[in-house]
Every structure is written in C-alpha cells, then in structure tokens.
TIRO-2110 file (N, C-alpha, C; in Angstrom, 1 decimal):
// TIRO-2110
-23.0, 28.2, 10.7, N, 1, A
-23.6, 26.9, 11.0, CA, 1, A
-23.9, 26.9, 12.5, C, 1, A
-25.1, 26.4, 12.8, N, 2, A
-25.6, 26.4, 14.2, CA, 2, A
-25.0, 25.2, 15.0, C, 2, A
-25.3, 25.1, 16.2, N, 3, A
-24.8, 24.0, 17.1, CA, 3, A
-25.3, 22.7, 16.6, C, 3, A
-26.6, 22.6, 16.2, N, 4, A
-27.1, 21.3, 15.8, CA, 4, A
-26.4, 20.9, 14.5, C, 4, A
-26.1, 21.8, 13.6, N, 5, A
-25.4, 21.5, 12.3, CA, 5, A
-24.1, 21.0, 12.6, C, 5, A
-23.4, 21.5, 13.6, N, 6, A
-22.1, 21.0, 14.0, CA, 6, A
-22.2, 19.6, 14.5, C, 6, A
-23.2, 19.3, 15.3, N, 7, A
-23.3, 18.0, 15.9, CA, 7, A
-23.6, 17.0, 14.8, C, 7, A
-24.4, 17.4, 13.8, N, 8, A
-24.7, 16.5, 12.7, CA, 8, A
-23.4, 16.2, 11.9, C, 8, A
-22.7, 17.3, 11.6, N, 9, A
-21.4, 17.2, 10.9, CA, 9, A
-20.4, 16.3, 11.7, C, 9, A
-20.4, 16.5, 13.0, N, 10, A
-19.5, 15.7, 13.8, CA, 10, A
-19.9, 14.2, 13.8, C, 10, A
-21.2, 14.0, 13.9, N, 11, A
-21.6, 12.5, 13.9, CA, 11, A
-21.3, 11.9, 12.5, C, 11, A
-21.3, 12.7, 11.5, N, 12, A
-21.0, 12.2, 10.1, CA, 12, A
-19.6, 11.7, 10.1, C, 12, A
-18.7, 12.4, 10.7, N, 13, A
-17.3, 12.0, 10.7, CA, 13, A
-17.0, 10.9, 11.7, C, 13, A
-17.8, 10.7, 12.7, N, 14, A
-17.5, 9.7, 13.6, CA, 14, A
-18.0, 8.3, 13.2, C, 14, A
-19.0, 8.2, 12.3, N, 15, A
-19.4, 6.9, 11.8, CA, 15, A
-18.6, 6.5, 10.6, C, 15, A
-18.4, 5.3, 10.4, N, 16, A
-17.7, 4.8, 9.2, CA, 16, A
-18.4, 5.2, 7.9, C, 16, A
-17.7, 5.6, 6.9, N, 17, A
-18.3, 6.1, 5.7, CA, 17, A
-18.4, 4.9, 4.7, C, 17, A
-19.5, 4.3, 4.7, N, 18, A
-19.7, 3.2, 3.8, CA, 18, A
-20.1, 3.7, 2.4, C, 18, A
-20.1, 2.9, 1.4, N, 19, A
-20.4, 3.3, 0.1, CA, 19, A
-21.9, 3.8, 0.0, C, 19, A
-22.8, 3.2, 0.8, N, 20, A
-24.2, 3.7, 0.8, CA, 20, A
-24.2, 5.1, 1.4, C, 20, A
-23.5, 5.3, 2.5, N, 21, A
-23.5, 6.6, 3.2, CA, 21, A
-22.9, 7.7, 2.2, C, 21, A
-21.9, 7.3, 1.5, N, 22, A
-21.2, 8.2, 0.6, CA, 22, A
-22.2, 8.6, -0.5, C, 22, A
-22.8, 7.6, -1.1, N, 23, A
-23.8, 7.9, -2.2, CA, 23, A
-24.9, 8.8, -1.7, C, 23, A
-25.5, 8.4, -0.5, N, 24, A
-26.6, 9.2, 0.0, CA, 24, A
-26.2, 10.7, 0.2, C, 24, A
-24.9, 10.9, 0.7, N, 25, A
-24.5, 12.3, 0.9, CA, 25, A
-24.2, 13.0, -0.4, C, 25, A
-23.7, 12.2, -1.4, N, 26, A
-23.5, 12.8, -2.7, CA, 26, A
-24.8, 13.3, -3.3, C, 26, A
-25.8, 12.5, -3.2, N, 27, A
-27.1, 12.8, -3.7, CA, 27, A
-27.7, 14.1, -3.2, C, 27, A
-27.3, 14.5, -2.0, N, 28, A
-27.8, 15.7, -1.4, CA, 28, A
-27.1, 16.9, -1.9, C, 28, A
-25.9, 16.8, -2.6, N, 29, A
-25.1, 17.9, -3.0, CA, 29, A
-25.7, 18.5, -4.3, C, 29, A
-25.5, 19.8, -4.4, N, 30, A
-25.9, 20.5, -5.7, CA, 30, A
-25.0, 19.9, -6.9, C, 30, A
-25.5, 20.1, -8.1, N, 31, A
-24.9, 19.5, -9.2, CA, 31, A
-23.4, 20.0, -9.4, C, 31, A
-23.1, 21.2, -9.1, N, 32, A
-21.7, 21.7, -9.3, CA, 32, A
-20.8, 21.0, -8.3, C, 32, A
-21.3, 20.8, -7.1, N, 33, A
-20.4, 20.1, -6.1, CA, 33, A
-20.3, 18.6, -6.5, C, 33, A
-21.4, 18.0, -7.0, N, 34, A
-21.3, 16.6, -7.4, CA, 34, A
-20.2, 16.5, -8.5, C, 34, A
-20.2, 17.4, -9.5, N, 35, A
-19.2, 17.4, -10.6, CA, 35, A
-17.8, 17.6, -10.0, C, 35, A
-17.7, 18.4, -9.0, N, 36, A
-16.4, 18.6, -8.4, CA, 36, A
-15.9, 17.4, -7.8, C, 36, A
-16.8, 16.7, -7.1, N, 37, A
-16.4, 15.4, -6.4, CA, 37, A
-16.0, 14.4, -7.5, C, 37, A
-16.8, 14.3, -8.5, N, 38, A
-16.4, 13.3, -9.6, CA, 38, A
-15.1, 13.6, -10.2, C, 38, A
-14.8, 14.9, -10.5, N, 39, A
-13.5, 15.3, -11.1, CA, 39, A
-12.4, 14.9, -10.2, C, 39, A
-12.5, 15.3, -8.9, N, 40, A
-11.4, 15.0, -8.0, CA, 40, A
-11.3, 13.4, -7.8, C, 40, A
-12.3, 12.7, -7.8, N, 41, A
-12.3, 11.3, -7.7, CA, 41, A
-11.6, 10.6, -8.9, C, 41, A
-11.9, 11.1, -10.1, N, 42, A
-11.3, 10.6, -11.3, CA, 42, A
-9.8, 10.9, -11.3, C, 42, A
-9.5, 12.1, -10.9, N, 43, A
-8.0, 12.5, -10.8, CA, 43, A
-7.3, 11.6, -9.8, C, 43, A
-7.9, 11.3, -8.7, N, 44, A
-7.3, 10.5, -7.7, CA, 44, A
-7.1, 9.1, -8.2, C, 44, A
-8.1, 8.5, -8.9, N, 45, A
-8.0, 7.2, -9.5, CA, 45, A
-6.9, 7.2, -10.6, C, 45, A
-6.8, 8.2, -11.4, N, 46, A
-5.7, 8.2, -12.4, CA, 46, A
-4.3, 8.3, -11.8, C, 46, A
-4.2, 9.1, -10.7, N, 47, A
-3.0, 9.3, -10.0, CA, 47, A
-2.6, 7.9, -9.4, C, 47, A
-3.5, 7.3, -8.7, N, 48, A
-3.2, 6.0, -8.1, CA, 48, A
-2.8, 5.0, -9.1, C, 48, A
-3.5, 5.0, -10.3, N, 49, A
-3.2, 4.0, -11.3, CA, 49, A
-1.8, 4.3, -11.9, C, 49, A
-1.5, 5.5, -12.1, N, 50, A
-0.1, 5.9, -12.6, CA, 50, A
1.0, 5.5, -11.6, C, 50, A
0.7, 5.7, -10.3, N, 51, A
1.7, 5.3, -9.3, CA, 51, A
1.9, 3.8, -9.3, C, 51, A
0.8, 3.1, -9.4, N, 52, A
0.8, 1.6, -9.4, CA, 52, A
1.6, 1.1, -10.6, C, 52, A
1.3, 1.7, -11.8, N, 53, A
2.0, 1.3, -13.0, CA, 53, A
3.5, 1.6, -12.9, C, 53, A
3.8, 2.8, -12.4, N, 54, A
5.2, 3.2, -12.3, CA, 54, A
6.0, 2.3, -11.3, C, 54, A
5.3, 1.9, -10.3, N, 55, A
5.9, 1.0, -9.3, CA, 55, A
6.2, -0.4, -10.0, C, 55, A
5.2, -0.9, -10.8, N, 56, A
5.4, -2.1, -11.5, CA, 56, A
6.6, -2.1, -12.5, C, 56, A
6.6, -1.0, -13.2, N, 57, A
7.7, -0.8, -14.2, CA, 57, A
9.1, -0.7, -13.5, C, 57, A
9.1, 0.1, -12.4, N, 58, A
10.4, 0.2, -11.6, CA, 58, A
10.8, -1.1, -11.1, C, 58, A
9.9, -1.9, -10.6, N, 59, A
10.3, -3.2, -9.9, CA, 59, A
10.7, -4.3, -11.0, C, 59, A
10.2, -4.1, -12.2, N, 60, A
10.5, -5.2, -13.2, CA, 60, A
11.6, -4.7, -14.2, C, 60, A
12.0, -3.5, -14.1, N, 61, A
13.0, -2.9, -15.1, CA, 61, A
14.3, -3.7, -15.1, C, 61, A
14.9, -3.9, -13.9, N, 62, A
16.2, -4.6, -13.8, CA, 62, A
16.1, -6.0, -14.3, C, 62, A
14.9, -6.7, -14.0, N, 63, A
14.8, -8.0, -14.5, CA, 63, A
14.8, -8.1, -16.1, C, 63, A
14.1, -7.2, -16.7, N, 64, A
14.0, -7.2, -18.1, CA, 64, A
15.3, -6.7, -18.8, C, 64, A
16.1, -5.9, -18.1, N, 65, A
17.4, -5.6, -18.6, CA, 65, A
18.4, -6.7, -18.5, C, 65, A
18.3, -7.5, -17.5, N, 66, A
19.3, -8.6, -17.3, CA, 66, A
18.9, -10.0, -17.6, C, 66, A
17.6, -10.3, -17.7, N, 67, A
17.2, -11.7, -17.9, CA, 67, A
16.7, -11.8, -19.3, C, 67, A
17.5, -12.4, -20.2, N, 68, A
17.2, -12.5, -21.6, CA, 68, A
16.0, -13.4, -21.8, C, 68, A
15.7, -14.3, -20.9, N, 69, A
14.5, -15.2, -21.1, CA, 69, A
13.2, -14.4, -21.1, C, 69, A
13.2, -13.2, -20.5, N, 70, A
12.0, -12.4, -20.5, CA, 70, A
11.8, -11.7, -21.8, C, 70, A
12.9, -11.5, -22.5, N, 71, A
12.8, -10.7, -23.8, CA, 71, A
13.2, -11.5, -25.0, C, 71, A
13.2, -12.9, -24.9, N, 72, A
13.7, -13.7, -26.0, CA, 72, A
12.8, -13.6, -27.2, C, 72, A
11.5, -13.3, -27.1, N, 73, A
10.7, -13.2, -28.3, CA, 73, A
10.5, -11.8, -28.8, C, 73, A
11.2, -10.8, -28.2, N, 74, A
11.0, -9.5, -28.7, CA, 74, A
11.6, -9.3, -30.1, C, 74, A
12.5, -10.2, -30.5, N, 75, A
13.1, -10.1, -31.9, CA, 75, A
12.0, -10.3, -32.9, C, 75, A
10.9, -11.0, -32.5, N, 76, A
9.8, -11.2, -33.4, CA, 76, A
8.9, -10.0, -33.6, C, 76, A
9.1, -9.0, -32.8, N, 77, A
8.3, -7.7, -32.9, CA, 77, A
8.4, -7.1, -34.3, C, 77, A
9.5, -7.3, -35.0, N, 78, A
9.6, -6.6, -36.3, CA, 78, A
9.0, -7.5, -37.4, C, 78, A
8.7, -8.7, -37.1, N, 79, A
8.1, -9.6, -38.1, CA, 79, A
6.6, -9.2, -38.4, C, 79, A
6.2, -9.4, -39.6, N, 80, A
4.7, -9.1, -39.9, CA, 80, A
3.9, -10.1, -39.2, C, 80, A
2.7, -9.7, -38.8, N, 81, A
1.8, -10.6, -38.1, CA, 81, A
0.6, -10.9, -39.1, C, 81, A
0.3, -12.1, -39.3, N, 82, A
-0.8, -12.6, -40.1, CA, 82, A
-1.7, -13.4, -39.2, C, 82, A
-3.0, -12.9, -39.2, N, 83, A
-4.0, -13.6, -38.4, CA, 83, A
-4.6, -14.7, -39.3, C, 83, A
-4.7, -15.9, -38.7, N, 84, A
-5.3, -17.0, -39.4, CA, 84, A
-6.7, -17.3, -38.9, C, 84, A
-7.6, -17.7, -39.7, N, 85, A
-8.9, -17.9, -39.3, CA, 85, A
-9.3, -19.3, -39.6, C, 85, A
END
C-alpha cells in the first residue's frame, strides 16, 4: 500500500462510521468479502442476543423460584387449550 493509500485508510478510521459510510464501504468490497462481513455480523448479532437472553434469565431466575405469584398459572399448562371463535 502506498503513502496515499495509508492516508485514505487513516482518514477512514478518524471519521465517525455512520451507517451510510458503512454501506458505501461495503458496496466497494468484492462479493466474497461482503459475504464474510455478513456472516460475522450475523454471528455477532446472535451472540449479543444470546448474552442478553442469558442475562434476563439469570436476573429473573431467583424471582421465579421464590415468588409463587409469578408461577401461579403454570399448573394450567397441562390443561387442554381450546380456541373459541
């Protein structure tokens, strides 16, 4: 990479990356690199979602174990469900 390429790369990192900037840069990538970015992004989203759900479960677990009001209707789970129209 030449000196001008380094300056362009450096200026890219110095400016805030907006959604428009990101899309513009992605459009310049070859297809294989676009697919790589998509795969990594999806993996990141899944990981973040799993962490968020795990945190929610962990924070509510003790409440559900000790507070019977939160689970009072679970005995109905074994009852048949009939939809009325």
